Gaussian input, Z-matrix of N, CA and C with variables (Angstrom, degrees):
# hf/3-21g

backbone

0 1
 N
 C     1     B1
 C     2     B2     1     A1
 N     3     B3     2     A2     1     D1
 C     4     B4     3     A3     2     D2
 C     5     B5     4     A4     3     D3
 N     6     B6     5     A5     4     D4
 C     7     B7     6     A6     5     D5
 C     8     B8     7     A7     6     D6
 N     9     B9     8     A8     7     D7
 C    10    B10     9     A9     8     D8
 C    11    B11    10    A10     9     D9
 N    12    B12    11    A11    10    D10
 C    13    B13    12    A12    11    D11
 C    14    B14    13    A13    12    D12
 N    15    B15    14    A14    13    D13
 C    16    B16    15    A15    14    D14
 C    17    B17    16    A16    15    D15
 N    18    B18    17    A17    16    D16
 C    19    B19    18    A18    17    D17
 C    20    B20    19    A19    18    D18
 N    21    B21    20    A20    19    D19
 C    22    B22    21    A21    20    D20
 C    23    B23    22    A22    21    D21
 N    24    B24    23    A23    22    D22
 C    25    B25    24    A24    23    D23
 C    26    B26    25    A25    24    D24
 N    27    B27    26    A26    25    D25
 C    28    B28    27    A27    26    D26
 C    29    B29    28    A28    27    D27
 N    30    B30    29    A29    28    D28
 C    31    B31    30    A30    29    D29
 C    32    B32    31    A31    30    D30
 N    33    B33    32    A32    31    D31
 C    34    B34    33    A33    32    D32
 C    35    B35    34    A34    33    D33
 N    36    B36    35    A35    34    D34
 C    37    B37    36    A36    35    D35
 C    38    B38    37    A37    36    D36
 N    39    B39    38    A38    37    D37
 C    40    B40    39    A39    38    D38
 C    41    B41    40    A40    39    D39
 N    42    B42    41    A41    40    D40
 C    43    B43    42    A42    41    D41
 C    44    B44    43    A43    42    D42
 N    45    B45    44    A44    43    D43
 C    46    B46    45    A45    44    D44
 C    47    B47    46    A46    45    D45
 N    48    B48    47    A47    46    D46
 C    49    B49    48    A48    47    D47
 C    50    B50    49    A49    48    D48
 N    51    B51    50    A50    49    D49
 C    52    B52    51    A51    50    D50
 C    53    B53    52    A52    51    D51
 N    54    B54    53    A53    52    D52
 C    55    B55    54    A54    53    D53
 C    56    B56    55    A55    54    D54
 N    57    B57    56    A56    55    D55
 C    58    B58    57    A57    56    D56
 C    59    B59    58    A58    57    D57
 N    60    B60    59    A59    58    D58
 C    61    B61    60    A60    59    D59
 C    62    B62    61    A61    60    D60
 N    63    B63    62    A62    61    D61
 C    64    B64    63    A63    62    D62
 C    65    B65    64    A64    63    D63
 N    66    B66    65    A65    64    D64
 C    67    B67    66    A66    65    D65
 C    68    B68    67    A67    66    D66
 N    69    B69    68    A68    67    D67
 C    70    B70    69    A69    68    D68
 C    71    B71    70    A70    69    D69
 N    72    B72    71    A71    70    D70
 C    73    B73    72    A72    71    D71
 C    74    B74    73    A73    72    D72
 N    75    B75    74    A74    73    D73
 C    76    B76    75    A75    74    D74
 C    77    B77    76    A76    75    D75
 N    78    B78    77    A77    76    D76
 C    79    B79    78    A78    77    D77
 C    80    B80    79    A79    78    D78
 N    81    B81    80    A80    79    D79
 C    82    B82    81    A81    80    D80
 C    83    B83    82    A82    81    D81
 N    84    B84    83    A83    82    D82
 C    85    B85    84    A84    83    D83
 C    86    B86    85    A85    84    D84
 N    87    B87    86    A86    85    D85
 C    88    B88    87    A87    86    D86
 C    89    B89    88    A88    87    D87
 N    90    B90    89    A89    88    D88
 C    91    B91    90    A90    89    D89
 C    92    B92    91    A91    90    D90
 N    93    B93    92    A92    91    D91
 C    94    B94    93    A93    92    D92
 C    95    B95    94    A94    93    D93
 N    96    B96    95    A95    94    D94
 C    97    B97    96    A96    95    D95
 C    98    B98    97    A97    96    D96
 N    99    B99    98    A98    97    D97
 C   100   B100    99    A99    98    D98
 C   101   B101   100   A100    99    D99
 N   102   B102   101   A101   100   D100
 C   103   B103   102   A102   101   D101
 C   104   B104   103   A103   102   D102
 N   105   B105   104   A104   103   D103
 C   106   B106   105   A105   104   D104
 C   107   B107   106   A106   105   D105
 N   108   B108   107   A107   106   D106
 C   109   B109   108   A108   107   D107
 C   110   B110   109   A109   108   D108
 N   111   B111   110   A110   109   D109
 C   112   B112   111   A111   110   D110
 C   113   B113   112   A112   111   D111
 N   114   B114   113   A113   112   D112
 C   115   B115   114   A114   113   D113
 C   116   B116   115   A115   114   D114
 N   117   B117   116   A116   115   D115
 C   118   B118   117   A117   116   D116
 C   119   B119   118   A118   117   D117
 N   120   B120   119   A119   118   D118
 C   121   B121   120   A120   119   D119
 C   122   B122   121   A121   120   D120
 N   123   B123   122   A122   121   D121
 C   124   B124   123   A123   122   D122
 C   125   B125   124   A124   123   D123
 N   126   B126   125   A125   124   D124
 C   127   B127   126   A126   125   D125
 C   128   B128   127   A127   126   D126
 N   129   B129   128   A128   127   D127
 C   130   B130   129   A129   128   D128
 C   131   B131   130   A130   129   D129
 N   132   B132   131   A131   130   D130
 C   133   B133   132   A132   131   D131
 C   134   B134   133   A133   132   D132
 N   135   B135   134   A134   133   D133
 C   136   B136   135   A135   134   D134
 C   137   B137   136   A136   135   D135
 N   138   B138   137   A137   136   D136
 C   139   B139   138   A138   137   D137
 C   140   B140   139   A139   138   D138
 N   141   B141   140   A140   139   D139
 C   142   B142   141   A141   140   D140
 C   143   B143   142   A142   141   D141
 N   144   B144   143   A143   142   D142
 C   145   B145   144   A144   143   D143
 C   146   B146   145   A145   144   D144
 N   147   B147   146   A146   145   D145
 C   148   B148   147   A147   146   D146
 C   149   B149   148   A148   147   D147
 N   150   B150   149   A149   148   D148
 C   151   B151   150   A150   149   D149
 C   152   B152   151   A151   150   D150
 N   153   B153   152   A152   151   D151
 C   154   B154   153   A153   152   D152
 C   155   B155   154   A154   153   D153
 N   156   B156   155   A155   154   D154
 C   157   B157   156   A156   155   D155
 C   158   B158   157   A157   156   D156
 N   159   B159   158   A158   157   D157
 C   160   B160   159   A159   158   D158
 C   161   B161   160   A160   159   D159
 N   162   B162   161   A161   160   D160
 C   163   B163   162   A162   161   D161
 C   164   B164   163   A163   162   D162
 N   165   B165   164   A164   163   D163
 C   166   B166   165   A165   164   D164
 C   167   B167   166   A166   165   D165

   B1=1.4994
   B2=1.4824
   B3=1.3067
   B4=1.4923
   B5=1.5073
   B6=1.2399
   B7=1.3723
   B8=1.5246
   B9=1.2825
   B10=1.5077
   B11=1.5274
   B12=1.2888
   B13=1.4500
   B14=1.5481
   B15=1.3208
   B16=1.4901
   B17=1.5391
   B18=1.3287
   B19=1.4746
   B20=1.5466
   B21=1.3446
   B22=1.4814
   B23=1.4708
   B24=1.3629
   B25=1.4604
   B26=1.5842
   B27=1.2829
   B28=1.4477
   B29=1.5978
   B30=1.3317
   B31=1.4620
   B32=1.4991
   B33=1.3492
   B34=1.4789
   B35=1.5506
   B36=1.3189
   B37=1.4766
   B38=1.5655
   B39=1.3137
   B40=1.4691
   B41=1.5103
   B42=1.3654
   B43=1.4417
   B44=1.5214
   B45=1.1995
   B46=1.4925
   B47=1.5388
   B48=1.3552
   B49=1.5026
   B50=1.4469
   B51=1.3495
   B52=1.4481
   B53=1.5255
   B54=1.3481
   B55=1.4218
   B56=1.5305
   B57=1.3024
   B58=1.4866
   B59=1.6141
   B60=1.2579
   B61=1.4207
   B62=1.4635
   B63=1.3254
   B64=1.4804
   B65=1.5424
   B66=1.3938
   B67=1.4347
   B68=1.4819
   B69=1.3037
   B70=1.4860
   B71=1.5077
   B72=1.2875
   B73=1.5050
   B74=1.5542
   B75=1.3146
   B76=1.4598
   B77=1.5359
   B78=1.3675
   B79=1.4910
   B80=1.5760
   B81=1.3247
   B82=1.5386
   B83=1.4483
   B84=1.2967
   B85=1.4832
   B86=1.4674
   B87=1.3857
   B88=1.4694
   B89=1.4841
   B90=1.3439
   B91=1.4987
   B92=1.5055
   B93=1.2950
   B94=1.4813
   B95=1.5541
   B96=1.3566
   B97=1.4696
   B98=1.5796
   B99=1.2860
   B100=1.4494
   B101=1.5540
   B102=1.3475
   B103=1.4744
   B104=1.5733
   B105=1.2904
   B106=1.4676
   B107=1.4791
   B108=1.3449
   B109=1.4876
   B110=1.5329
   B111=1.3814
   B112=1.4223
   B113=1.5473
   B114=1.3095
   B115=1.5395
   B116=1.4772
   B117=1.3634
   B118=1.4211
   B119=1.4823
   B120=1.3188
   B121=1.4536
   B122=1.5471
   B123=1.2912
   B124=1.5547
   B125=1.5280
   B126=1.3268
   B127=1.4706
   B128=1.5667
   B129=1.2622
   B130=1.4562
   B131=1.5740
   B132=1.2973
   B133=1.4512
   B134=1.4797
   B135=1.3319
   B136=1.4315
   B137=1.5640
   B138=1.3755
   B139=1.5332
   B140=1.5015
   B141=1.3270
   B142=1.4711
   B143=1.5234
   B144=1.2906
   B145=1.5716
   B146=1.4768
   B147=1.3420
   B148=1.4737
   B149=1.5762
   B150=1.2726
   B151=1.4818
   B152=1.4798
   B153=1.3581
   B154=1.5158
   B155=1.4813
   B156=1.3155
   B157=1.4402
   B158=1.5556
   B159=1.3916
   B160=1.4660
   B161=1.4939
   B162=1.3926
   B163=1.4391
   B164=1.5190
   B165=1.3530
   B166=1.4985
   B167=1.5425
   A1=109.36
   A2=118.88
   A3=118.63
   A4=114.66
   A5=115.35
   A6=122.38
   A7=113.75
   A8=115.33
   A9=120.50
   A10=103.84
   A11=121.32
   A12=126.45
   A13=108.97
   A14=114.71
   A15=122.22
   A16=109.02
   A17=117.10
   A18=119.29
   A19=111.93
   A20=114.43
   A21=114.19
   A22=111.08
   A23=113.29
   A24=120.35
   A25=107.66
   A26=119.30
   A27=124.16
   A28=106.69
   A29=113.00
   A30=115.18
   A31=112.96
   A32=119.72
   A33=121.41
   A34=109.01
   A35=116.25
   A36=119.69
   A37=110.61
   A38=115.37
   A39=121.73
   A40=110.42
   A41=116.04
   A42=121.94
   A43=106.06
   A44=121.75
   A45=124.72
   A46=107.32
   A47=118.10
   A48=115.57
   A49=113.05
   A50=119.95
   A51=119.36
   A52=113.01
   A53=117.57
   A54=113.67
   A55=118.02
   A56=115.11
   A57=122.65
   A58=104.36
   A59=120.66
   A60=121.34
   A61=115.27
   A62=116.21
   A63=118.26
   A64=114.97
   A65=115.42
   A66=122.22
   A67=106.33
   A68=119.42
   A69=125.35
   A70=105.89
   A71=124.12
   A72=122.92
   A73=109.64
   A74=117.23
   A75=124.14
   A76=109.40
   A77=116.81
   A78=124.39
   A79=106.31
   A80=114.52
   A81=117.05
   A82=109.33
   A83=119.50
   A84=118.12
   A85=111.13
   A86=113.26
   A87=114.40
   A88=113.14
   A89=117.07
   A90=122.14
   A91=110.36
   A92=121.87
   A93=121.58
   A94=112.71
   A95=114.48
   A96=113.89
   A97=107.00
   A98=116.13
   A99=122.17
   A100=109.65
   A101=114.77
   A102=122.18
   A103=108.78
   A104=118.14
   A105=122.29
   A106=112.14
   A107=112.89
   A108=113.65
   A109=110.58
   A110=118.16
   A111=122.36
   A112=109.64
   A113=117.04
   A114=123.14
   A115=112.68
   A116=113.99
   A117=117.42
   A118=113.29
   A119=118.35
   A120=121.63
   A121=113.78
   A122=114.75
   A123=121.25
   A124=108.22
   A125=118.91
   A126=123.21
   A127=110.66
   A128=113.97
   A129=118.10
   A130=110.84
   A131=115.62
   A132=119.83
   A133=113.93
   A134=119.79
   A135=122.94
   A136=113.50
   A137=113.24
   A138=116.28
   A139=108.18
   A140=119.97
   A141=118.88
   A142=109.28
   A143=114.10
   A144=118.07
   A145=109.79
   A146=118.67
   A147=124.40
   A148=107.70
   A149=119.15
   A150=120.66
   A151=113.53
   A152=113.84
   A153=116.55
   A154=109.03
   A155=123.96
   A156=123.99
   A157=112.75
   A158=114.45
   A159=117.44
   A160=113.99
   A161=115.46
   A162=120.91
   A163=117.56
   A164=111.88
   A165=117.78
   A166=109.11
   D1=-1.38
   D2=-174.94
   D3=-62.65
   D4=176.16
   D5=-179.44
   D6=112.23
   D7=176.25
   D8=-175.99
   D9=-101.33
   D10=124.34
   D11=-179.53
   D12=-104.10
   D13=161.70
   D14=-179.93
   D15=-60.47
   D16=-41.36
   D17=179.18
   D18=-59.89
   D19=-39.01
   D20=178.16
   D21=-62.05
   D22=-44.47
   D23=-177.50
   D24=-58.80
   D25=-43.52
   D26=-172.02
   D27=-65.96
   D28=-43.43
   D29=-179.56
   D30=-69.03
   D31=-35.91
   D32=174.20
   D33=-63.45
   D34=-40.22
   D35=-176.60
   D36=-68.59
   D37=-35.23
   D38=179.71
   D39=-66.65
   D40=-41.84
   D41=-179.84
   D42=-69.49
   D43=-40.47
   D44=-179.62
   D45=-63.14
   D46=-45.31
   D47=177.66
   D48=-65.60
   D49=-37.04
   D50=177.75
   D51=-65.72
   D52=-38.63
   D53=173.43
   D54=-68.91
   D55=-34.30
   D56=174.67
   D57=-63.28
   D58=-45.09
   D59=-179.30
   D60=-62.81
   D61=-42.28
   D62=173.10
   D63=-59.46
   D64=-40.10
   D65=179.84
   D66=-62.61
   D67=-50.05
   D68=-171.67
   D69=-67.81
   D70=-34.78
   D71=178.42
   D72=-70.19
   D73=-42.33
   D74=178.15
   D75=-57.07
   D76=-49.61
   D77=-177.50
   D78=-60.10
   D79=-48.34
   D80=-176.63
   D81=-64.32
   D82=-38.54
   D83=179.49
   D84=-65.28
   D85=-43.36
   D86=178.65
   D87=-59.10
   D88=-49.98
   D89=-177.05
   D90=-62.64
   D91=-41.84
   D92=178.33
   D93=-68.27
   D94=-30.42
   D95=177.92
   D96=-70.35
   D97=-41.91
   D98=-178.11
   D99=-60.58
   D100=-41.73
   D101=-178.57
   D102=-68.21
   D103=-39.94
   D104=177.39
   D105=-63.95
   D106=-41.71
   D107=-178.58
   D108=-66.58
   D109=-39.03
   D110=178.42
   D111=-61.66
   D112=-44.57
   D113=171.73
   D114=-49.85
   D115=-54.38
   D116=-178.40
   D117=-63.07
   D118=-40.25
   D119=175.43
   D120=-57.07
   D121=-43.05
   D122=176.08
   D123=-63.87
   D124=-46.45
   D125=-179.80
   D126=-59.68
   D127=-43.34
   D128=-177.29
   D129=-68.84
   D130=-36.48
   D131=171.77
   D132=-62.73
   D133=-41.41
   D134=176.16
   D135=-64.97
   D136=-41.79
   D137=177.13
   D138=-64.10
   D139=-40.68
   D140=-176.90
   D141=-65.61
   D142=-39.93
   D143=177.25
   D144=-57.64
   D145=-53.13
   D146=-178.90
   D147=-61.21
   D148=-43.28
   D149=177.92
   D150=-56.87
   D151=-42.58
   D152=-176.48
   D153=-75.36
   D154=-30.30
   D155=174.10
   D156=-66.64
   D157=-35.58
   D158=178.25
   D159=-70.81
   D160=-27.80
   D161=-179.73
   D162=-80.34
   D163=-10.06
   D164=-178.40
   D165=-77.34

C-alpha cells in the first residue's frame, strides 16, 4: 500500500496553508502595531506643539 496518495498531499497542503496563514497574520499584526505607534507619536508631537503655543 506504499506510495504517496492524494489524501496525503491534501493534508500536507492544508498544514502548509495553516502555517503560512499564521505567519501572515503575525506579520500583519506587527506592521499594524508599528504603524499605530508611529501615528500616535505624530499625534503626540502635534499636541505638544499646540500646547506650547497656548502656553506662550
